[in-house]
VOKE-497483 format. One record per residue (C-alpha): residue number from 0; residue in three letters; x, y, z. Coordinates in Angstrom, 1 decimal. Each point is the difference from the previous one (the first is absolute). Example, Ala and Ser with C-alpha at 12.3 -4.5 7.8 and 13.67 -1.06 7.14 Angstrom:
% VOKE-497483
[pt 0 'ALA' [12.3 -4.5 7.8]]
[pt 1 'SER' [1.4 3.4 -0.7]]
***
This chain:
% VOKE-497483
[pt 0 'MET' [138.0 108.3 44.8]]
[pt 1 'LYS' [-2.1 -1.3 2.9]]
[pt 2 'THR' [-3.5 -1.1 -0.9]]
[pt 3 'SER' [-2.6 1.8 2.1]]
[pt 4 'THR' [-2.8 -1.8 1.8]]
[pt 5 'PHE' [-2.5 1.8 -2.1]]
[pt 6 'THR' [1.7 -1.2 -3.2]]
[pt 7 'LEU' [-0.2 -3.5 1.3]]
[pt 8 'LEU' [-3.7 0.4 0.9]]
[pt 9 'SER' [-0.8 1.4 -3.4]]
[pt 10 'ASN' [1.9 -2.7 -1.9]]
[pt 11 'ARG' [-2.8 -1.5 -2.2]]
[pt 12 'LYS' [2.4 -2.4 -1.8]]
[pt 13 'ASN' [0.3 -2.3 3.0]]
[pt 14 'PRO' [-3.2 0.3 2.1]]
[pt 15 'LYS' [1.1 -2.9 2.2]]
[pt 16 'ASN' [3.1 1.9 1.2]]
[pt 17 'SER' [-2.2 3.1 0.4]]
[pt 18 'ASN' [-2.3 -1.9 2.4]]
[pt 19 'ILE' [2.9 -1.3 2.0]]
[pt 20 'ASN' [1.5 3.5 0.3]]
[pt 21 'PHE' [-3.4 1.4 1.1]]
[pt 22 'ILE' [-0.3 -2.7 2.7]]
[pt 23 'VAL' [3.5 0.7 1.3]]
[pt 24 'ILE' [-0.7 3.7 0.3]]
[pt 25 'VAL' [-3.3 -0.6 1.9]]
[pt 26 'LEU' [1.7 -2.4 2.4]]
[pt 27 'CYS' [2.8 2.5 0.6]]
[pt 28 'PHE' [-2.5 2.7 0.7]]
[pt 29 'VAL' [-1.9 -2.2 2.5]]
[pt 30 'CYS' [3.1 -1.0 1.8]]
[pt 31 'SER' [1.1 3.6 0.3]]
[pt 32 'PHE' [-3.4 0.9 1.4]]
[pt 33 'GLU' [0.2 -2.8 2.5]]
[pt 34 'LEU' [3.4 1.1 1.1]]
[pt 35 'PHE' [-1.2 3.6 0.4]]
[pt 36 'SER' [-3.0 -1.2 2.0]]
[pt 37 'ALA' [2.2 -2.1 2.3]]
[pt 38 'GLU' [2.3 2.8 0.7]]
[pt 39 'ASN' [-2.5 2.8 0.4]]
[pt 40 'LEU' [-3.3 -1.5 1.1]]
[pt 41 'VAL' [1.1 -3.1 2.0]]
[pt 42 'PRO' [2.6 1.0 2.6]]
[pt 43 'LEU' [0.6 -3.6 1.2]]
[pt 44 'ASN' [3.1 1.0 2.0]]
[pt 45 'LYS' [-2.2 2.4 2.0]]
[pt 46 'LEU' [-2.8 -2.6 0.5]]
[pt 47 'LYS' [2.5 -2.4 1.7]]
[pt 48 'GLN' [0.9 2.7 2.5]]
[pt 49 'ILE' [-3.6 0.7 1.2]]
[pt 50 'LYS' [-0.6 -0.2 3.7]]
[pt 51 'VAL' [-3.5 -0.7 1.2]]
[pt 52 'VAL' [-0.9 1.4 3.4]]
[pt 53 'THR' [-3.2 -0.4 2.1]]
[pt 54 'GLU' [-1.3 -0.5 3.5]]
[pt 55 'TYR' [-2.1 -2.7 1.6]]
[pt 56 'PHE' [-3.5 1.3 -0.7]]
[pt 57 'ALA' [-2.6 -2.9 0.1]]
[pt 58 'PRO' [-1.6 -1.3 -2.1]]
[pt 59 'TYR' [2.1 1.7 -2.6]]
[pt 60 'GLN' [3.5 -0.9 1.4]]
[pt 61 'ILE' [0.1 -2.7 2.6]]
[pt 62 'LYS' [2.7 -2.2 1.5]]
[pt 63 'ASN' [-0.6 -3.7 -0.9]]
[pt 64 'GLU' [0.6 -2.8 2.5]]
[pt 65 'ASP' [3.3 -0.8 -1.7]]
[pt 66 'GLY' [1.1 3.6 0.5]]
[pt 67 'SER' [-0.4 0.9 -3.7]]
[pt 68 'LEU' [-2.0 3.0 -1.1]]
[pt 69 'GLY' [-3.5 -0.6 -1.4]]
[pt 70 'GLY' [-3.3 1.9 -0.3]]
[pt 71 'PHE' [-2.2 1.3 -2.8]]
[pt 72 'ALA' [2.2 2.9 -1.1]]
[pt 73 'THR' [3.1 -2.2 0.2]]
[pt 74 'GLU' [-1.5 -2.5 -2.4]]
[pt 75 'ILE' [-0.8 2.9 -2.4]]
[pt 76 'ILE' [3.7 1.0 0.2]]
[pt 77 'TYR' [1.1 -3.5 -0.9]]
[pt 78 'ALA' [-2.5 -0.1 -2.9]]
[pt 79 'ILE' [1.4 3.2 -1.4]]
[pt 80 'PHE' [3.6 -1.1 0.3]]
[pt 81 'ASN' [-0.9 -3.3 -1.6]]
[pt 82 'GLU' [-1.5 1.8 -2.9]]
[pt 83 'LEU' [3.4 1.7 -0.5]]
[pt 84 'ALA' [1.8 -3.3 0.5]]
[pt 85 'LEU' [1.7 1.3 3.1]]
[pt 86 'LYS' [0.1 -1.0 3.7]]
[pt 87 'PRO' [-0.7 2.7 2.6]]
[pt 88 'HIS' [2.2 0.6 3.0]]
[pt 89 'ILE' [-2.5 1.2 2.6]]
[pt 90 'GLN' [1.1 1.5 3.4]]
[pt 91 'PRO' [-2.6 0.4 2.7]]
[pt 92 'MET' [0.9 2.7 2.5]]
[pt 93 'ALA' [-1.4 2.8 2.1]]
[pt 94 'TRP' [-2.2 2.3 -2.1]]
[pt 95 'ALA' [2.0 3.1 0.9]]
[pt 96 'ARG' [3.2 -1.6 -1.4]]
[pt 97 'ALA' [-1.7 -1.3 -3.1]]
[pt 98 'TYR' [-1.5 3.4 -0.7]]
[pt 99 'ASP' [3.3 1.8 0.6]]
[pt 100 'LEU' [1.9 -2.4 -2.4]]
[pt 101 'SER' [-2.6 0.6 -2.7]]
[pt 102 'ILE' [0.3 3.7 0.3]]
[pt 103 'LYS' [3.8 0.1 0.0]]
[pt 104 'GLU' [1.3 -2.8 -2.3]]
[pt 105 'GLU' [-0.5 -1.2 -3.6]]
[pt 106 'ASN' [-1.5 -3.3 -1.2]]
[pt 107 'ILE' [-2.2 -0.4 3.1]]
[pt 108 'LEU' [-3.4 -1.5 -0.4]]
[pt 109 'ILE' [-2.2 0.5 3.1]]
[pt 110 'TYR' [-3.4 -1.6 0.7]]
[pt 111 'SER' [-2.7 0.2 1.4]]
[pt 112 'ILE' [0.1 3.8 0.0]]
[pt 113 'VAL' [-2.9 2.4 0.2]]
[pt 114 'ARG' [-0.2 2.5 -2.8]]
[pt 115 'ASN' [-1.1 3.5 1.1]]
[pt 116 'PRO' [0.6 3.6 -1.1]]
[pt 117 'GLU' [3.0 0.5 2.4]]
[pt 118 'ARG' [1.8 -3.0 -1.6]]
[pt 119 'GLU' [-1.1 0.4 -3.6]]
[pt 120 'ASN' [3.2 1.6 -1.2]]
[pt 121 'LEU' [2.3 -2.0 2.2]]
[pt 122 'PHE' [-0.3 -3.3 -1.9]]
[pt 123 'HIS' [-0.5 -1.7 -3.3]]
[pt 124 'TRP' [-3.4 -1.7 0.4]]
[pt 125 'VAL' [-0.2 -3.5 -1.5]]
[pt 126 'GLY' [-3.6 -1.0 0.8]]
[pt 127 'ASN' [-2.8 -0.4 2.5]]
[pt 128 'ILE' [-0.1 -3.2 2.1]]
[pt 129 'SER' [-3.2 0.5 2.0]]
[pt 130 'ASN' [-2.4 2.6 1.4]]
[pt 131 'GLU' [-1.5 -0.1 3.5]]
[pt 132 'LYS' [-2.5 2.0 2.1]]
[pt 133 'SER' [1.4 1.1 3.3]]
[pt 134 'TYR' [-1.4 0.6 3.5]]
[pt 135 'LEU' [1.0 1.1 3.4]]
[pt 136 'TRP' [-0.2 -3.0 2.4]]
[pt 137 'GLY' [-0.3 -0.1 3.8]]
[pt 138 'ILE' [-0.7 -2.4 2.8]]
[pt 139 'LYS' [-3.7 -0.6 0.3]]
[pt 140 'SER' [-0.2 0.6 3.7]]
[pt 141 'LYS' [1.6 3.4 -0.3]]
[pt 142 'PHE' [-2.4 1.3 -2.7]]
[pt 143 'ILE' [-3.6 -0.7 1.0]]
[pt 144 'LYS' [-1.5 3.1 -1.7]]
[pt 145 'PRO' [0.1 0.3 -3.8]]
[pt 146 'ILE' [2.6 2.4 -1.5]]
[pt 147 'ASP' [-1.5 2.5 -2.5]]
[pt 148 'ASN' [3.1 2.0 -0.9]]
[pt 149 'ILE' [3.7 -0.8 -0.1]]
[pt 150 'ASN' [0.7 3.2 1.9]]
[pt 151 'GLN' [-1.5 -1.7 3.1]]
[pt 152 'LEU' [3.0 -2.4 0.0]]
[pt 153 'LYS' [2.9 2.3 -0.5]]
[pt 154 'SER' [0.8 0.3 3.7]]
[pt 155 'TYR' [0.3 -3.7 0.4]]
[pt 156 'SER' [3.3 -1.9 -0.2]]
[pt 157 'ILE' [0.6 -1.7 -3.3]]
[pt 158 'THR' [2.8 -2.0 -1.5]]
[pt 159 'ALA' [1.7 0.0 -3.4]]
[pt 160 'VAL' [3.0 -1.5 -1.8]]
[pt 161 'ARG' [2.9 2.5 -0.1]]
[pt 162 'ASN' [0.1 1.7 -3.5]]
[pt 163 'GLY' [-3.0 -2.1 -1.0]]
[pt 164 'TYR' [-3.0 1.4 -1.8]]
[pt 165 'ASP' [-2.0 -0.1 3.2]]
[pt 166 'HIS' [2.7 2.1 1.8]]
[pt 167 'GLN' [-0.2 2.7 -2.7]]
[pt 168 'TYR' [-3.8 0.0 0.0]]
[pt 169 'LEU' [-0.2 0.5 3.8]]
[pt 170 'LEU' [2.5 2.8 -0.1]]
[pt 171 'ASP' [-1.8 1.7 -2.9]]
[pt 172 'ASN' [-3.3 -0.3 1.9]]
[pt 173 'HIS' [1.3 1.3 3.4]]
[pt 174 'PHE' [-0.4 -3.0 2.2]]
[pt 175 'GLU' [1.6 0.9 3.3]]
[pt 176 'LYS' [1.3 -3.3 1.5]]
[pt 177 'ILE' [1.8 -2.1 -2.6]]
[pt 178 'TYR' [2.1 -3.0 1.2]]
[pt 179 'LEU' [2.3 -1.4 -2.7]]
[pt 180 'THR' [0.9 -3.6 -0.6]]
[pt 181 'VAL' [2.3 -1.9 -2.4]]
[pt 182 'THR' [-2.6 -2.5 -1.3]]
[pt 183 'ASP' [-3.7 -0.3 -0.4]]
[pt 184 'ASN' [-0.1 -3.1 2.3]]
[pt 185 'GLN' [1.3 2.2 2.8]]
[pt 186 'LYS' [-2.9 2.4 -0.6]]
[pt 187 'MET' [-2.5 -2.9 0.5]]
[pt 188 'PHE' [1.6 -1.1 3.3]]
[pt 189 'MET' [0.0 3.6 1.3]]
[pt 190 'LEU' [-3.7 0.3 -0.7]]
[pt 191 'TYR' [-1.0 -3.3 1.4]]
[pt 192 'ARG' [2.1 0.5 3.1]]
[pt 193 'ASN' [-1.6 3.4 0.7]]
[pt 194 'ARG' [3.3 1.9 -0.5]]
[pt 195 'ILE' [-1.7 2.3 -2.5]]
[pt 196 'ASP' [-3.6 0.7 -0.8]]
[pt 197 'LEU' [-0.1 0.0 -3.8]]
[pt 198 'LEU' [1.6 -1.3 -3.2]]
[pt 199 'ILE' [-0.9 0.7 -3.6]]
[pt 200 'GLY' [-0.2 -2.9 -2.5]]
[pt 201 'SER' [-2.1 -1.7 -2.6]]
[pt 202 'ASP' [-2.6 -2.7 0.7]]
[pt 203 'LYS' [2.1 -2.6 -1.9]]
[pt 204 'THR' [3.3 0.6 1.7]]
[pt 205 'VAL' [-1.3 0.4 3.6]]
[pt 206 'LYS' [-2.1 -3.1 -0.1]]
[pt 207 'TRP' [2.8 -2.0 -1.6]]
[pt 208 'ARG' [2.6 1.1 2.5]]
[pt 209 'SER' [-2.4 -0.7 2.9]]
[pt 210 'LYS' [-0.5 -3.5 -1.1]]
[pt 211 'HIS' [3.6 -0.8 -0.6]]
[pt 212 'LEU' [1.2 1.7 3.2]]
[pt 213 'SER' [-2.6 -2.0 2.0]]
[pt 214 'LEU' [-1.8 3.1 1.0]]
[pt 215 'ASN' [-3.8 0.1 0.3]]
[pt 216 'ILE' [-1.5 2.3 -2.7]]
[pt 217 'ASN' [-3.2 0.2 2.1]]
[pt 218 'ASP' [1.9 2.0 2.6]]
[pt 219 'ILE' [0.4 3.0 -2.4]]
[pt 220 'LYS' [-2.3 1.8 -2.3]]
[pt 221 'GLN' [-0.1 2.5 -2.9]]
[pt 222 'LEU' [-0.7 3.4 1.5]]
[pt 223 'ILE' [-0.3 2.1 -3.2]]
[pt 224 'ALA' [1.0 -0.2 -3.6]]
[pt 225 'VAL' [3.0 2.1 -1.2]]
[pt 226 'PRO' [-0.6 0.7 -3.7]]
[pt 227 'ASP' [3.1 2.2 -0.2]]
[pt 228 'PHE' [2.0 -3.0 1.0]]
[pt 229 'ASN' [-1.3 -2.5 -2.5]]
[pt 230 'ILE' [3.1 -1.9 -1.0]]
[pt 231 'ASN' [1.3 -0.7 -3.5]]
[pt 232 'LEU' [3.0 -2.3 0.3]]
[pt 233 'ASN' [2.5 0.2 -2.8]]
[pt 234 'LEU' [3.4 -1.1 -1.4]]
[pt 235 'ALA' [2.4 2.8 -0.6]]
[pt 236 'PHE' [3.6 0.6 -1.0]]
[pt 237 'SER' [2.4 2.5 1.5]]
[pt 238 'LEU' [0.2 3.2 -2.0]]
[pt 239 'LYS' [3.6 -0.6 -1.0]]
[pt 240 'THR' [-0.8 -3.2 -1.8]]
[pt 241 'ASN' [0.4 -0.2 -3.8]]
[pt 242 'LYS' [-3.3 0.9 -1.6]]
[pt 243 'GLU' [0.3 -2.9 -2.5]]
[pt 244 'THR' [0.2 -2.4 2.9]]
[pt 245 'VAL' [-3.2 1.5 1.5]]
[pt 246 'LEU' [-1.7 -0.4 -3.4]]
[pt 247 'LEU' [0.9 -3.7 -0.2]]
[pt 248 'PHE' [-1.5 -0.7 3.4]]
[pt 249 'GLN' [-3.1 2.0 -0.8]]
[pt 250 'ASN' [-0.5 -2.1 -3.2]]
[pt 251 'ALA' [0.6 -3.2 1.9]]
[pt 252 'PHE' [-2.6 1.0 2.7]]
[pt 253 'ASP' [-2.5 0.8 -2.8]]
[pt 254 'LYS' [0.7 -3.4 -1.5]]
[pt 255 'ILE' [-0.7 -2.0 3.2]]
[pt 256 'LYS' [-3.3 1.9 0.4]]
[pt 257 'LYS' [-1.0 -0.7 -3.6]]
[pt 258 'ASN' [1.0 -3.7 0.0]]
[pt 259 'GLY' [-1.9 -0.9 3.2]]
[pt 260 'THR' [3.0 -0.5 2.3]]
[pt 261 'TYR' [-0.9 2.9 2.2]]
[pt 262 'HIS' [-3.6 -1.1 0.3]]
[pt 263 'LYS' [1.1 -3.6 1.0]]
[pt 264 'ILE' [2.2 1.4 2.8]]
[pt 265 'GLU' [-2.8 2.3 1.1]]
[pt 266 'GLN' [-2.4 -2.9 0.2]]
[pt 267 'LYS' [2.5 -2.1 2.0]]
[pt 268 'TRP' [0.3 2.7 2.7]]
[pt 269 'GLY' [-3.7 0.8 0.0]]
[pt 270 'LEU' [0.6 3.6 -0.9]]
***
């Protein structure tokens, strides 16, 4: 007859053997739990297949002098992957293509993406990177009189990145003359070269780009605040991505915020 585990545990004649049996059972339970967790909560095979996509969007994603990708948000990405003991494979590309990939494919992590009602159910949202107040900008010499209402500017020509948040905003608010670009830098050059009248952007990003594109920020000015366009930049996974993968990244993002890593990167970039 086979001796049951419970018989062994209740064997008071040899307490030493009982203790050993109890320890063995506990260890087996722990090992089984760890195996269950590894298979069901940590999809490492899926983590290795993650593709990270973004655009050049200073100062969040910038091209370093050596050609590598840098910027505030990019350093956040590296910190999150480091927390998971992984190395990210980041591909900068035109925003329209990055957005299209993140809509259609699985295991796509996209940043820095604005979270709004239209996009809410199109992605798994990992976390917020930054918030910015936005304005309509124009060349000073063209706009002498103050602007009191955004409607005063809707007949002017304005630029936006194709499929970008600014593009959607201008369509939703019935701007009449929208000229699309591939990158935000192109928007800046179009404004400074008088090819269009307006662009929409935050104080931080417009000033940073002007400086690094050798454009004189004093040639342009904020015409009016656009509260409806205040930007909240985020990290997000494509909807087809495994939910456990999303949870791992959400937890890792929370950790770098709690342990001070996020704050150090924020201070480094002056944001």
